[in-house]
C-alpha positions, 0 to 999 in steps of 0.5 A: 745344492749338492749334499755330500755324503761324509767320507770315512777317513779310516778306510781312505774313502773318496768319492767317485763321479759317474758320468752318465752317457749322452749326446753332444746337445744334451746336458751333462748329468752324473752322480756321486758314490763313496768308495774306499781306496783300500778296496781298489775301486775301478775308476779313471782320474782326470788331470786338468786346470780349473781355468776361468771361474767368472762364467761357471757352467751348470751340470746336474749332480744327483738331481741337483744343479752344480757349477763347474768352470768352463774348462771342466765343462768342456772336458766333461763333454769330451769325456762323455760317451754316447751309450755307456757311463764312465766312472771318474775322479775329478777334484772339483766334483769329488771333494767338497771344496767348502769343507777345509777338514775334508780337503786336508784329508783328501790331499794326502790321498792324491798319490794313491788316487793317481797311482790306482786309477786305471787311466789318467786323462790329461785334458789340455783344453779345446783344440785349434787348427794348428794344434790339430795339424800338429797332432795329426802329424804326430799320430801319422807315425806308428804308436799308441794313437796311430791315426790312419786318416792322419797318415793318409793326409801326410802321405797324400801331401808328400805325393802332391809335393812331388808333382806340383809347385802348389803341392810343394808349397802346401807341404812346407806350409803344413810342416811349419804350421805343425811345428807352430802347433807343437809349440802351442801345445807346450804353451798350454796352461796345463803345463804351467799349473802346480797340481798338474805336475804331480798328476802327470808324473804320478801314474805308472802309465803316461796319461792320455793327452786329450785336446778337443777330441784328439788323443796323443802322447806328450812324451812322443811329441817331446821325445821324437817329433820335436827334438829329434835331429830328423825333425830339426832337419825337416823344419829347417828345410821347410823354413829355408824353402819358404824364405826363398819364396816368401822372403825373409819377413815371412809376409806371404805371397799375393800369388798364394791366396790365403797364406800369410804370416798369421795363418802360417805360424800363428804369429810366430816368426821363422826365427822363433820356430827355429828355437822350438827345441828350447821348449819351456821347462814346464813342458820338458818334464813330459819327455820319457826320461824326465818323467821316469826320473821324477817317478824314481825320485827320492821321496824326501826330495821336496827341494828338487820338486820345488825347483822343478816347478818354479814358475808354475801357478796356483790359485791358492798360494798354499798349493805351491807346496801342498800340490807336491805333497803326494810326491814328498810324503815325509813332509806330511809327517811333520806338517800335514796339509792344513788349509786353515793355516795362513800362507805365511805359516805354510811357507815358514814350515816348508823352509824349516823342513827343507833346512832341518829334514831335507838337509838342503841348508841354504837355498838362495842359489836356487830360490832368491831372497824376498824383495821385502825381506828387510822391511816386512815382519811377515817372515824371517829374512832366511825364508826365500821367495819360492815363487820366483820363476825359472828365469827371474825378472829383467836385471834392471829390477832393483831387487833382482837376485844373484843366481849362480846359474847366471854366472856358472861359478862355484865355490872352490872345494878348499873352502867347502871342507865341512868336517866338524861343522854343525849343520844349519838349523831352524829353531823349534819356534821357527823364528831363527836360523843358525848357520856356521860360516867363514867371516870375511869381515865388513864391506865398503860399497858403491851403488851402480846406476839404474841404466846400462849407459850410466853403469858404463859411465860409472866404470869409466869414472873409476878407470880414468880418475881425471875424467869429468863425470857427466851430470847423471842422476846417479852421482851428485858429484863426480869427485864424490864417486871417485873418492868412494872408489878410492876408498874401495881400493884402499879397503881392498888392500890396494895402495892409493898409488896403485890404482891400476891394480884396482882397475884391473881387478874391477874390470876382471870382476865385471868380465867374469859376470858375463861368460861370453865376454870373458871367453870371447875377448881377451882382457886388453880388448875389453879394456880398450873397448872401455877406453873407446866408450870413454872417448864417446862419453867425452865427445858430446851429449850422450843424452841426445844420442843413441848409446849404441850409435855413439859406441858404433862410431868408435868401435866397429865390433858391435858384437863386443858392444852388445856383450859389454852393454849386456854385461852392464845390464847385469850390474844395473841396481847392484852393489860393488863391494870390497873387504880388507882381504882383497875380496871384491864382489858384486852384490844385491842392491840392499847391501850397505857399508858395514854389512859383513860378508860370509861364506856358508858352504855348500851355498855357492854364493856369499851372504851379506849379513846386517847386525840387528840392533840389540833392542830388536829380535834379540834373544836377551842372552847377549847373542848378536843377531843378523838379518840377510841383506843380500847375496854376492858374487866374488871374483877370485873365489868363485871362478875355477879358471881365475882363482886367487889361490893365495886368498883361497888358502888364507880364507880356508884357514879361518874357523867357522863362526856361529851366526843367528839369523832372524 
């Protein structure tokens, strides 16, 4: 077992790993030495992902056996020189991973480590033939990693394409395969882990990307070779040529031995390759503009860093936050990294920092509410789910959150006048959040069904009061559903005799959720479509016929059919709600009758709050407390092109009220 020498925290001491020279077949050996960052030692830093830990590999460290992950072992083999040593900083080797106090001390030094390193190497993992082709294509052009062999290969390919049919096929195949390899690079685990985000962003010079034995610039790949118009044209020409020869299925030609879809693009269809410009967000940060903006980011902008790393993974949940500490040093002053704390505490402290210090107020338009917020006592309901990916789960999920970027809506400025309003604040005990919001009153609700087909049938039942409702599982009684809809219309200020008004508001609300429907089709067209759907519902047994086939019999505009069914899918599991102030909205599934609807700008969503019983979470001073039941979108308040100006003006006159949230 390796005996780690103690580190002197007073002089920012770290350990450095000296990788001994050796040939490919020889064991990996090295030694550790302590060095103070204050003395500016010469070293390189390695950025990598740990990878699988089930089958560790053994190296020799100061004469003792030491286990590393297979991915780190492969990196060491690629980094080792045949005749000279190499001094490196590698977290898994240089930090005693079993010493919590040492980890707590080393994490705050990460910024200095990656900024002071003479070079940072980003180990992406072993190469593949497609990746090698992509890198050779990248390095065939002038740049820091120009490869004469690669340049000659692509030049020879161009010459052969000009003189023979086979050469032309080879050229187009290699162009498409190189794009497939570029997408493979963007899909590598390196770009999907938490720690690698700051490790790639912190160095003053862009890290050297190493894939197998090949070096390249990730920003050059992102900036020019993938996203430029020239590259797009190049790929388009090649795919069109291969389509003309191979057919639309891209299945290959018997007359061209060795070529098939798997060899061509690694299982990627031509259509998928044409979407290469829409690279994963985690890889988009490597382009030169994004990386510079991250480097120059306000040091306290932890919220922006958390937003930029949504969807990235980490082995230790606490690293969702600690892996960003080097780029947001202010939070360390309030809540230093401490691996002795449970994740729940770290998450709670981070939320309090974001609200009290980072001045982000409420974050539920960027990070959704936790699905167990009302049932779990581990957190207050105001602590968001920081682990939700950039594109949340399918809308059929019961707890699917409402995100403002799905709808492209915003609260009108008239309702966002914050003059004289205190900021939101978490108390010192980290148990309650105090917000100041405009109260829109209690809501009446109706639940949408759990499938798109059933949702559309529900809408029909409301639009056509005389319709007999099919025996769907979502409604035991059609009359009960219609009565509930009538109740919604009454509480929304619409007389029972004026259901057409209510119908129009409901349809426009549904249209507003799907911008493509709203912008592409006039209201009367959508209303007519629903009527056609209604005729389909009346004409026979829906359960025995494909939904889209049924719709197709009645309406030839299948694009509209697709848009409406897609729109309906966004309503699956949601709640239709209304207040006495003519506010109608769509909210999360947990919102119930009696919850109150409030607006707490600058949050561009409405909150539904549920009063906490007096004997639960009460401060004992008569203060009424609430829990967050869900978020909601309201038609007429959140659409710049369809504002209810009279309603907005009336609501803007309401005073902000104080709410205590548990």
